[in-house]
N, C-alpha and C positions, 0 to 999 in steps of 0.2 A: 508317268503314271501306270501304274499296272492296271490290269483288264479285271475291273471290279465287276464285270459284267459274267465273271466265272462264278460270283458269289450270289449276284442277283436273284431273286426267287422265283421269275417269271421270264416269260419269252421276251417280250419288248416292254422296256419302260416307258412311262411319260416326259414327253419333255422337260417337264419341271424336276422329276426324279434325276435325270440326267444330270440337269444342272446343278440339283441339290447335293445329289452324291458328289459329283467331280470339285463342287465347291467345298464340300466338309473333310474332302481327302486331301485337299489341297492345303487348306486353312489347318487344319490339324497337324499337318505335316511341318509347319512353320509354328507351331506351339499356341494355334491360335483356336479363337471358336465361332461356329457360323448361329446366327440366329434367324430362325424360320417361322416365319407366319404363313402356314398353308392351310387352307379351306379344306373340308370333308372332302376325302377322295384324293388329295395329294399323294399318298402313300408315304407319310411320314416317317413310321416305322420301318417300312422296306428301305426309306433314304436312311435313314440316323443306322441301321442294322448293317445294310450293306457297305458303308461309309467305314465305319467302325471295324466290321471283321476283314474287309480287305486291309486296311491298318494293321490288324493285329498278324494276319498271315503274311504279310509284307516281311521278309526279313531284312530290309533295309529301314526300317523303324524302331522305335524301341517300345511300341507299343505290346502289351501283353494281354489286356483283356477290353470287354465292355462294360460299362458299368451303369444300368438303363437305372433312371429314377424317374416314377412316377405315383402319382397319387390317387390314381384312379384305377380300382382292382381292375376295371373293364378294359381298362389300356395295359395294364398287365398282361391280362389274357392274350391281348391282341399281339404282343411281342412274342410271347411264348409260340403263339401260331404261326407269327412270319418267320421265326426263326428254324419252325418245324418245315414250313415251306422251303426256305433256304435249302435245309438238310435234304430234302427228298429230290431236288433240282441239281445239287452239286455233282460233277465228274464223276464219274464210277470209282477212280483212283483217288479221290481225296477223301480224308477223314472227317467224319460229320463234324459240324463245329459244336462244341459241347458247351452247355448253356445250364445253368443252375437258377431255380425262382427260391430268394431269401425270405422266410417267413419264421414267427415267433415260436419259441417251445410249446405253446398251448397248441399253436398249431399240428405239432408233429409228435408230441411226445404221447408214446402208444396209451400209456394208462389214461392220461386224460381226454383223449379221443375217446376211448373206450368207457368213460366214467367209471373209473376201477382203481384198484389200489389206493384208495382215501384220496386222488388226486382230482383236481377239479381246477377251473379256470381261474377261481381265486388265490389257490396256494400253490400252483404247478410251478412258479419259479422258485418260492422259497424250497417247495419240499424236492427238488430237483437237487438243488445245492447241495442241501443236507444228504441226501442219497448218496449223490456223487462222493461227498468227501467221506463218508461210512464205506462207499465200495472200496476207495482209494486206502482209506486206513486199515481195511480188512485184508489187504494185498499187496500193502507197500513196504516198506522197511520197518520189521518187526511185525508186521500184520499175521495173522494165524494159518491166512489160506492162499490161493492164486486166484487170479481172474478166472481162469480153465474151470476151476472147481466150484468155483460160487456159481458160473452160468449154468454149469451140469447139475448143480443141487436142484437150481430151480427148474432146470428140465425134469428132475426125477420128481419133484413135488410135483409136478403138471401130471406127471404118468402114473401119480399114486404111490410111489416109493419115497417115503420119507428118510432121512437121512441115518433115522435108527433102523431102518430095513425093516419098519411094521408097514404094513398095507393100509391103503388109505383109497376113500373112494375118490374115483378118475373125477377131477377138475375139469370147469368146463374152460377150454381154451380163451384166450384174449385173443380177439380178433379186429383187425382196423384195417382200413383199404384194402378190403377182399383179401385178405390174408392172415390166416391163423397163428399167432406167436406160440413158439414152444414153451412158454411160462404161463402159470396161473392167473388167473384174475386178481388174488389176492397177490398184494408183496410179498416175494420171499424173504427169510429169515436165516441168519446163520448165528448157531451158539456154538462155543468151545465147551460145551460140558458142565459150564459153571451153573451158580444158581438157575432154579425155575424161574421164567420170567426176562432171563439175561439175552435172549434173544436180539440180534442186529439187524433191524430192515436194511435192505440195499438193494441198488435196481440191476436186475438182472440183464438188462440191455445195455446198460455202461459196463460194466463185468466184462461182457462180449467183446465192446469195443476194445476195452484196453488189451484185453486176450490177443484181438487182430492186429495191436499196433506192434511195428517191429522191435526186437529186442535189444537191436543196437542203436547208439543215439545217433548215428549217419543214417538212418532209415526216414523215411517220410510219413506223416500222418496218412495221406493218401493211400498207403498200402493198405491201410484198415478199411477200405470202401469195398463192401461186397458186390462190385460190378466193375466192369472195364469201362472206365468213364471215356476214357478216347474212342470208344466205341459206340457209347451211348446216345449222345446227343442231347436234346434237351431235354433235362430232368425235371419235371414240376412237383411241387411239394406231395402231389398225390404218388407219384412215382417213387421219389424219395424214402416214403414210410412204406408203402408195399415192397419195395426190394429189400430196406433193412429189418423190417419186422420178418421176413422171410427167413433172413440169416439170424434174426433175433439181436439183431444190435440196434444201437442207439442213433435214430436219424438224425438228431440235432448234433450229435458229433459228427455224424457221416457230412451232414452240410458244413459244418464247421472244416472237416477235413477237406472238402474241395473247393473251398471257398476262394482259396489262390491258387487254384489250378485251371478253372471253367473260364473258356474264350468268352463266353458271355455271362454276366450276373444280373439278374433283374430284382431290384428291390422296391423300398419306399424313399422319400425323402430324409427320413430320419437315419437311416445307414448310412447316410453322408454326412448329415448336418446335426444330428444329434448326439451332443457331449458323450452323453453316458454310453451311447451305443457304438460309436466310434473306436472309443476308447477299449471297450469289451470285446467287440466283435469285428468290427469290420474295418479298423485301422488299417490291414495290410492293402486295401484296394486304393487308398490314398495318395496316390504318387503319381510320379510324369509318366508312368508306364500303363493308365489307365486313359481310356478315352471314354469321357463320359458324356452320358445322354439325359438332359433334364425334358422329359416329356411334360405336357400340361405347366409348361413353363410360367405360364401368367400364375400360378399359383405357387410359384418359389418365393417370393417377397413373404406373402402372408403366413407360409407353412414355414418358413424359417424363422418368422418374428415369433412364432408360438415355440417354434423349439429352443430357441437360443434366450427367450424369457424365463424366468423361473418363481418361484415361491414357497410359503409354507404353509398347510393347514393350521388351525387353532388344534387340530384333534394331533396331528403328527408334534408340535411342541407338547402339548402334555405329554404324549408317550416318552418323549425325549427326556422330558424331566423324570419320568418314572425310571428310565433307564438310569439315568445319573445319581438318584437315590438306591436303586437297588447295587449299585458298585461302591458309594459314598457309606452307607450304613453299616455294612460290617465293621469296616476301621472306624469309624464314628464311635459305634456302639461301644468296641472292645476298649476305646480311650474312655470312655462313659461307665464300663464295668458293666455294661447290659449287655444282654444277650439278644442277635437278632433274629426274629422267629416269622414265621409264615413265608408270604411270597415275597418278602425282603430280602431273603437269604437266598440267592442264586451265586453269590461268589463268598467266596470266605476272607477273612484279612490279610492270610498271608499270600493267596493268590493275587488281591490288589496290589499291593505291596510290590510282591515280583513283578507281576508285566508292569509296573509303573517304573521300575526300576531298569527296564529294558528298552524307556522312552524319556524323553526330555518334561515330561509332563507331571506337573507334581498332584498331590492329593489336595493341597490350597486351590491349585487350578480348576480342579474338579468342582470344589466348593464354589469358587466364585462363578463357573459358567453356570452351575444349576442356579443360581441365586439372580444370573442374569435372564436367564429364561424364565425364571418366575415371575420375574418383574416385568419382563416385555411380554408374557402372557395376562398380565393383570394391567397393563399400558394397553393391549387391544381391546379386552373386556370394558375397561372403561372408555375407549373411543367410541365402540360399537353401541354400547347404551346408551352414551351421550348424544350420539346421531340419531339413534330411534326416538328418544326424548325429544328432540326437536322436530322430527320430521314423522312421526307416528303417535301422537298424545293416546294415553292409556295403551300402549301395544303391549304389556304384560296379558291385558286379559283380551286381546285380540291377535294372538299371534297368527291364526289362519290369513289374515288379512294382509300379512306383510309383505313385499314383493322383493325380485333381485336388487341389491343396492352397490353401489362403488362409492367409497370414503376416500377422496383424493388426500394425498399427505402432502400436497403442495399446490398451490394455483398451477393448474395444467398448462395455462398460456403464459407462464413465466417460471424458467428453469430456474432453480434457488433447493438449499438444503431441506430435504423431505422432514415432516414434524417426529418420526419416530427416531430418525438419527438426531436430532436435535434434543428429545427427549432422553436418550440416552446418555449423552454428553453431561446435560445437567444432574444426571441421576449419579454420575460419577464413574459411568463407565467409558473405556477409551479405546484406540484401535485395535489396542491388544485382544481384549475382549471380543471382539467381533472378529478378528481373524484367527485367533487361538482356537476358535468354537469348533472349527473343522478337525485340527488335531486333537482335539479333545474327545470331539464325538469319533472318530476311528479307534481311537482307544479304548471307549466304553464299549465299543463293539467287539472289540476284540478280545476283552473281559469277559464280558457275558458269554460271548460265543465259546469261548474256553471252559466257561462254570458250568454252562450247560451241555458241553459237546455235542451243539448243534448250530448249524450256520443260518443265521434267519436274517431277512431284512431288517436290519435296526434302522431307527428313527432317527439318532443321534448323528452320524455322519451327515446324513440329509442336512438335519437342522444346521449344522456346524458351515456346511459347504454355503448354502443360501446366504446365511449371514455375513458369509466372508466376503460374497459377491454383492450382497447389499451395501458392505461398506465399500468395497473397491470401486464400483459404476458411478459414473457420472450422474448429472441430476439434468443434461439436457436430451441425450440419446437414452436414458432411462427414467421412467417414470413410475414411482411409488404410489401402491394404495392399498386399502383393504377392500377385499371383496365379499360380500354377503350373496351365497346362493341359497335359495329356497330348498327346505329337505323337511324331514320330520322326525326327531329322535325321542321315542316315550322313556328312554331313559335317566334324560333331563329334566330338572324340575319343571314345572309346570308353568312358572313365570319368569324362565331364563329363555334366553335369545337363542340359545344354544339347544334350544328343543326345536325351534322354527330355522336355523340356519345353520350353513357350514361357511366358519370364516377362513380366511387367506391373507397372510402377506403376501402381497404381488408385485413383483419385479419386471416390469414390461421392459423389452427393447424395442424403443421405438423406430430406428432406425437400422433394421440388419444388412445394409448394404455392405458393411465393411465386412461381417461375418460370412456373406455371401461370398463377396469378393475373395477373403481368405482362403476359402475351400474350393474354390474353381481355379486359382492360381496352384493350389497344390496338385493338380491333375495335367497332365499332358496335355490335353487338348479337348474339345467335344462339340456337341452343338446340344442347343437349346431352341424347344420349337413349340408351337400350340398354335390352334385356330386363332387367338385372339392375343396378341402381343401387342398391335398398334396402340399408342404412337413408341417407335421403336427407339426414339431417344432417350424417351422416359422410361423406357424398360431397361435398356442399357445404363442409366445412371443409376434407378435403383436395385439393380442387380449386381452391381459392382464392378460390370463389365466396363465402363467408360474409363473408369480405375484403371484396369489392366490394360487397355489400348494406351493410354497415356503416360502410367508410370512405369509400366513393365514392359513396355513396348511389344504385348502381344496383340496380334492381329485378330479385330473383330469384323466379322463381315455378314451384313444382312439380305436377306432374300424374302422376298414376298411372292407367292402363289395364290391366287384369286381361286374361284369357284368355277369349275370348267363342266359344269353339268349342264343339259339342256336348258337354255333359259326359258324356253316356252312353259317349261314344265312348273313354275313357280312364279309367284306373285309378290310385291314387297313393296310394302306402304310406310311412310313415316306422318303420322297423322297429329297434326296442329291442333291437339286438343289442349285445353287450358293446363299448364304446367301441373303437374301430381304431386304438390308438395304440402304441409302439412298446413301454410298458412292460407292455401286454397281449399284445401279439400277438408281441412278440421279432421273430430274424431270418426271413426266409423260409426256409420248410422246418422248424422248430419243430413240435413238435406240442403243442397247447395247446388248452385250449376256445374260447379266442376264434376262434384258424384254424377248428377243427372248426364253429362257429356260421355262420362265412362262406363257409367252402366249400359246405356245405347250401345255404346263401342264394344265395349266385351260381348254385349247378348249378340249382335251381328256377325261379330266372329265366332261365337259359340254355336251359333246355327246350322253353321257350313257342314256339310255332310263327312263323318268320321270323326277321329280323337282329333279333341283342340286342348292344347296346353295353354293357361292362362299363370301369367308370371306375376305375382305381386311385390310391392318393397318389402312387404311384412305379413307373419302369419296372422297378426290380425286383420291386415287388408284384405289378404287370402280370404278370411271369414267373413268380410262383409262382401268380397264380390259372390263366394260360392251361393250366398242368401239372394243377390239379386238375381242371378243366373236361375235360381230354383223357382222364383215366380215366371221368369219369361221366355225357358227353354225347354222345349220337350224330350229332354235327355236327360240320361243318370249324370247327376253332379257328383263327383270325388272330392273333397277337401283333405289335403293334406296338412298337417301338423307337426311341430318338433315331436320327433317320438324316437323310439329305437329301430335298428337296422331290420329286425324281424318284419314290424310294423309296416315300413317303407317297401320291402319285397313284395310284401302281401296287396299293398294300395296298387303297385304296379302291375302286378299278375292280374289283380282285375281290373284296369284301365286298359289293359291289352287284348283283354277277353272279351269275345262277341260283338255286339252293336256299339256303333259311336258313344262315346262317352266325353265327358268336360272334366279335366283333372285341372284344380284352384292349388297352386302353391306358393310360397314365398322364392323370390330369386335370390336369396341368401341360403335357401333348403340344397337339399342332397339330388332334386328330380331335375333339375336344369343342367346342370354338367355331368358328363361321363356315363350317360345314359342311353342307351341303343334303341332308338326311335324309327330304326330304319323301315323300309315296306311300308306297310300300310297301318303300322301302328301310330302316326301322327299325320292328319290332314292341314294341321294349321296349329302357329303359336301365336299370342299375343303377350306383349310386354307392356306393363301400366307404368308409367314412370321411370326416373332414372334412380337405381336402388341404391342410393348414397347412405351409408351406416348411418346410425343416430348421432349428430352433430354436438348434442350436447352432454354426452359421454364425456368424463373428464378423461379416459383414458385416449377417446377418439381426439380430444383438441391438444393432448399432449403428443400425440402422433403428427397433429399437422403444424404444432408449433415446432418440432424437433424437424420437420420436412419443410419447414420455415427456413430456419438457420441452415439446412444442409442443401437445399434445390431452390430457394427463394420463392416458392409455389406451392404452399402446403396442401391449400385445398384442393387444387388440381393433382397433385403426386399421390396423395395421400387418400383422395376422396373420391373426385369425378372420376379418375381413369380406371380404378379398379371397378366403379358400379358401373361403367361403360362394358367394360369387359364381362359383369356378369351377365348384363343384358344382353351382348354379343353370342355367350354362350347359350342362352336359352335360347334364341332367335335359331340359333343353330341346329336344335334338334331338327328340324322338320325336313330337310335335304340331305338325306346321307349317301345316295347313290344316284347313278344316272336316272333311273328308273322312277325315283320318288318324286312325287306330286304334291304341291302345297303352298301355303299361303302364309306369310310374316307380316306381322303387325307391329311396327312399334308405337305405342300410343303417348304421347307427351310432345309439347311444340319445342322442347329444345333437340328433338331428334329432327323436326322438320324444318326449321327456320334459321337463319344465321344470325345470332343475336350475342348481346354479351355473357350470356349464360350458355348458350347453343354448347353441345357436344358431337356435331355432326362434324368436325376437326378431328375428331379420336376415332372415326370410322376408316377404313382404307379408301384411299383416293378415288378407286374405281366402285365405290358405294352404290349399289344400284335401289337403293328404297327411295321410292316416290314419294316427295311431299304432296299431301292432300289435305284438304278440309275435313271436319268430319262429317259432314252433309255429303262428302262425294265418298267416304268410305264405302259404302254399301253398293253404289256405281260401279266401283271398283272391283268388290266381291262378285256382284254378278256377270261383270265383264270375262273375269276370269272362270267362272261355272260356265258361262256360255262356250267360251273357247274352247273347253274340255268335254263338253258336251258334244260342239261338232267334229273334235277329234275323234272320238268313240262313235260317232254313228256313220 
């Protein structure tokens, strides 16, 4: 084994870090995976980076890079910081470890960041592709100019020199990431001297990037990078933008050029598991030369389930219909001797025929697909209307009273063909109509882009892809339903459900273990880690690791590292209060013994000095708890609700500022995971109930049934274990460093007692939560306060 201590970023590793690093290196050398549950303070990011970099730098391995995946922005920053620490402490004669953080175009596009050039978050992807295509058209074979000329023209426009030589008022520089760009705020244009108004917009940043590319085909795209990557070390998105803008080149293109050369790449789960992203961007990283790090791995299963599920919105179906009509009408009208006018004439008949001649798609197939989409949308409308008629009598006159809904397309407890597929067959549509929709959609997009001379994201290809998947996927592992999400659209008729809802045909992957396992199998090896992976057997089953070990002979090695901060700094209770289930507690606001127990216990914890976090099973229960505390606790009570990121950040800032407060939130929200509550930011946390998702949801029932078939115990694997991990994540916010002092309370007898529905077995074997009765909780809290007081005196 090589001397990984040359890479390790600190003077002396913990014993757990020594074991974790050496286990990860040895296991990855054999093509395997380490699975690490490590409490806060274990130093998991340093374990993973040290092991991975050591393997990459070792000439005797095939590893070329470390690919870090994390679902939490704070953890992404931690990996960046730890890599910088490693570089600061490398031997003097070593090159720094090159690192790159992946983000989307919206985060690095200079125009989007500066809110300039007609680009914003809503159109940045479409505008980028169009401007890139125009830039390539202007400079490619048969183009009128060169990339260098285009970039220079934009610089001239910035300094007030128009291409005609006329003097213009000097424009303000486009500025972002603390750097002024050599281009104007307005998007520059190029004219070949043709008619007035014939100017073509182009992107000067992309023109400069193309100019910097090597002329010969043997050259590497990394040669267009405006800095020495081997000497730079960690390149954060802000660094990338600043360095690129200074040169006047495209940050996103530079990021793509660096992608295959960085020793450490830091990204999100979708960079490895989202089919669209891996196909278009990160596919080169998904091979045996990559050591993969799955951070916050307890989220791997639900995150990937979302990424490999699919669906199409009613509005997208309508857009696809329109696109098909715009391609069909010129030919149809020509045959009928009519003239296509208005918005329908975006492609002429000759263009449509010419494009179709280069494909295996016929005009009749275009017409057939349009009929299929129209009929499908009509069936969607019929089913939504029938559902509302059954459940919301008189709904047309009370649209604001409607709630989010799921309309299952089969009994979720019994795998069977879904009702939409059955409807289509009875309507005369066959497998050809489903599967060929994808090919037809791609052809429609190409014709429209050619006709309009502008590449845009079209609806028809996406609709065709989903329809093909809808037909191909099975009916046990996949569940199909109609989702109705509350919205408000004044453009729809006053009595239409479309005014109150957005509807979506959803195709849910219930058991993503195959997708996860297949992707992990593509990598050379790696490490999956979190503070909450127990029980390990269940985790390795649902992520496909057990299959890799059993069928592919790839070793999977488990490690558990507990909390090693001073035990005297914390007190941990599991309170045997009545189960906080709907049957016991009823609706928020009900007056019953269960709610009385919980109101009393929450108030006792909330009165502790300092900040207190209260985690409830849902936002509605959080609202109830906040109301209880308003009347009982002499502290500001902050209530979290389902909201946007900016509102959540503002709430966190208010909680952290000033004297002690109580923050009440849902255990399924964003404030109980991945948030830094270190130091005096949090003195106590209380978790109420086991946050199992709504078991009456059709989707949840389908997932449970699929897990029954796959793992024999659907309720445990699909519901109970993820809920316990949510509780453990929330309670783990309290103690984040050796100096932190605090109280952790789990309220619910399922945490405290060994019974048929106990969850104690899903906690680590050395779990330190003391079972206490509700009337002994206050005594335990007083004892802890007294102990702290005696230490400080």
